[in-house]
C-alpha positions as CSV (number, residue, x, y, z in Angstrom):
1,M,-48.8,-29.6,-4.7
2,E,-50.4,-26.2,-4.9
3,L,-49.7,-23.6,-2.2
4,N,-52.8,-22.6,-0.2
5,E,-52.6,-18.9,0.6
6,E,-54.2,-19.5,4.0
7,K,-51.3,-21.7,5.0
8,I,-48.6,-19.3,4.1
9,E,-47.1,-17.8,7.2
10,K,-47.4,-14.1,7.7
11,D,-43.7,-13.5,7.9
12,I,-43.0,-15.4,4.6
13,E,-46.0,-13.6,3.0
14,I,-44.4,-10.2,3.8
15,L,-40.8,-11.1,3.2
16,K,-41.4,-12.4,-0.3
17,D,-42.1,-8.8,-1.3
18,G,-39.4,-7.2,0.9
19,P,-39.0,-6.6,4.6
20,I,-41.1,-3.4,4.8
21,C,-44.9,-3.7,4.5
22,K,-47.4,-0.9,4.5
23,Y,-50.8,-0.8,6.3
24,F,-53.6,1.7,6.1
25,K,-56.2,0.3,8.5
26,N,-55.0,-0.2,12.1
27,G,-57.4,-3.2,12.4
28,V,-55.6,-5.1,9.6
29,L,-52.3,-4.3,11.2
30,D,-53.5,-5.3,14.7
31,E,-54.6,-8.7,13.3
32,D,-51.2,-9.3,11.8
33,L,-49.5,-8.3,15.0
34,I,-51.6,-11.0,16.9
35,W,-50.2,-13.5,14.4
36,F,-46.7,-12.4,15.0
37,N,-47.1,-12.4,18.7
38,N,-48.6,-15.9,18.6
39,N,-45.6,-17.1,16.5
40,N,-42.8,-15.9,18.8
41,F,-41.8,-12.6,17.3
42,E,-40.6,-9.7,19.4
43,I,-42.8,-6.7,18.6
44,I,-41.8,-3.0,19.2
45,E,-44.3,-0.4,18.3
46,V,-43.8,3.4,18.0
47,N,-46.2,6.2,17.1
48,C,-44.5,8.6,14.6
49,R,-47.2,11.2,14.6
50,N,-44.9,13.9,16.0
51,W,-41.6,12.8,14.6
52,N,-39.2,15.1,12.9
53,R,-35.5,15.3,12.2
54,K,-34.8,16.8,15.6
55,N,-36.6,14.1,17.7
56,A,-36.6,11.0,15.5
57,H,-33.3,9.5,16.8
58,Q,-34.3,10.2,20.4
59,N,-37.6,8.5,19.8
60,L,-35.8,5.5,18.2
61,K,-33.4,5.3,21.1
62,T,-36.2,5.2,23.7
63,A,-38.5,2.8,21.8
64,L,-35.7,0.4,20.7
65,N,-33.9,0.6,24.1
66,F,-30.7,1.6,22.4
67,P,-27.6,2.0,24.7
68,D,-26.5,5.4,26.0
69,Y,-23.7,5.6,23.5
70,Y,-26.2,5.6,20.6
71,G,-24.8,8.3,18.3
72,E,-28.2,9.6,17.1
73,N,-27.3,9.3,13.4
74,L,-28.2,6.9,10.6
75,N,-24.9,4.9,10.9
76,A,-25.5,4.5,14.6
77,F,-29.0,3.4,13.9
78,A,-27.8,0.7,11.6
79,D,-25.1,-0.5,14.1
80,C,-27.6,-0.6,17.0
81,L,-30.2,-2.4,14.9
82,T,-27.6,-5.1,14.3
83,E,-27.2,-5.6,18.0
84,M,-30.9,-6.3,18.5
85,Y,-30.7,-9.8,17.2
86,N,-32.2,-12.1,19.9
87,K,-32.2,-15.9,19.5
88,K,-35.1,-16.4,21.9
89,Y,-37.4,-15.0,19.2
90,K,-38.0,-15.9,15.6
91,G,-37.4,-12.3,14.7
92,L,-38.2,-8.7,15.4
93,I,-41.2,-6.7,14.1
94,L,-40.7,-2.9,14.1
95,V,-44.1,-1.2,13.9
96,F,-44.3,2.4,12.9
97,R,-47.8,3.9,13.3
98,R,-48.7,7.1,11.5
99,Y,-45.5,7.0,9.5
100,D,-47.0,9.2,6.9
101,N,-46.7,12.1,9.3
102,F,-42.9,11.5,9.6
103,V,-42.7,11.2,5.8
104,K,-44.6,14.5,5.4
105,E,-42.2,16.2,7.9
106,D,-38.9,14.8,6.4
107,G,-39.4,12.3,3.6
108,K,-35.7,11.6,2.9
109,F,-35.0,10.9,6.5
110,A,-38.1,8.7,6.9
111,E,-37.0,6.8,3.8
112,A,-33.5,6.4,5.1
113,I,-34.7,4.7,8.3
114,L,-36.7,2.2,6.2
115,N,-33.8,1.6,3.9
116,I,-31.6,0.7,6.8
117,I,-34.2,-1.7,8.2
118,A,-34.6,-3.3,4.7
119,R,-30.8,-3.8,4.3
120,E,-30.3,-5.1,7.8
121,S,-33.2,-7.5,7.3
122,R,-31.2,-9.4,4.7
123,V,-28.3,-9.8,7.1
124,W,-30.6,-11.1,9.8
125,L,-32.0,-13.7,7.3
126,L,-28.6,-15.0,6.6
127,T,-28.2,-15.6,10.4
128,G,-31.5,-17.3,10.8
129,Q,-33.6,-14.4,12.1
130,K,-36.2,-12.2,10.6
131,L,-36.4,-8.4,10.8
132,I,-39.6,-6.9,9.4
133,G,-40.8,-3.3,9.4
134,L,-44.5,-2.6,9.4
135,I,-45.5,0.9,8.6
136,Q,-49.0,2.2,9.2
137,S,-50.1,5.2,7.2
138,D,-53.3,7.3,7.3
139,N,-52.5,8.2,3.7
140,P,-53.8,5.4,1.5
141,D,-51.5,6.5,-1.3
142,L,-48.2,6.5,0.7
143,D,-45.5,5.3,-1.7
144,F,-41.7,4.7,-1.5
145,P,-39.1,3.9,-4.1
146,E,-37.1,0.7,-3.7
147,L,-36.0,0.2,-0.1
148,G,-33.0,-2.0,0.3
149,G,-33.4,-3.2,-3.2
150,S,-37.2,-3.7,-3.3
151,S,-40.3,-1.6,-3.2
152,P,-42.6,-2.0,-0.2
153,S,-46.0,-3.2,-1.0
154,W,-49.3,-3.1,0.7
155,N,-50.3,-6.1,2.8
156,G,-52.4,-8.8,1.2
157,I,-55.8,-7.6,2.5
158,E,-55.2,-4.0,1.5
159,W,-53.3,-4.6,-1.7
160,L,-56.1,-3.3,-4.0
161,N,-56.6,0.4,-3.8
162,K,-60.4,0.0,-3.2
163,N,-59.5,-1.9,0.1
164,R,-57.7,1.1,1.5
165,K,-60.7,3.5,1.3
166,K,-62.1,4.8,4.6
């Protein structure tokens, strides 16, 4: 039996290439978010336009509703992300809009955040949940090395370079 691309679920489509997926056009991202919402995923969105090393952890703490004891460092981020597992949902979708601004401000830190999400996603899968990071970029050439062992790819609609042109 041949797989029909239309029948592949959005979460599986993304996770087969790794738990981080890039988007250029907000409209394409919004359509995928409708699918995730309709399929019982918790969705948390943040705008990273003004993120930097000084405020990123505070923004994460607020957006992700981390506890007061959140240590505002990468280890604490990984620990608190582990605690977000919620059985009433199929999984958690973390949406970072305008992530290219954060990358431009502090590329290593921005990459470290995604690396933690990618690593934690594998643990969630082992326990029956899905953790997926969706990053929207106004830079159609945004690129990362391997994150959590795999390189993030563009979503299926914008995979070709010509489909990310304004």
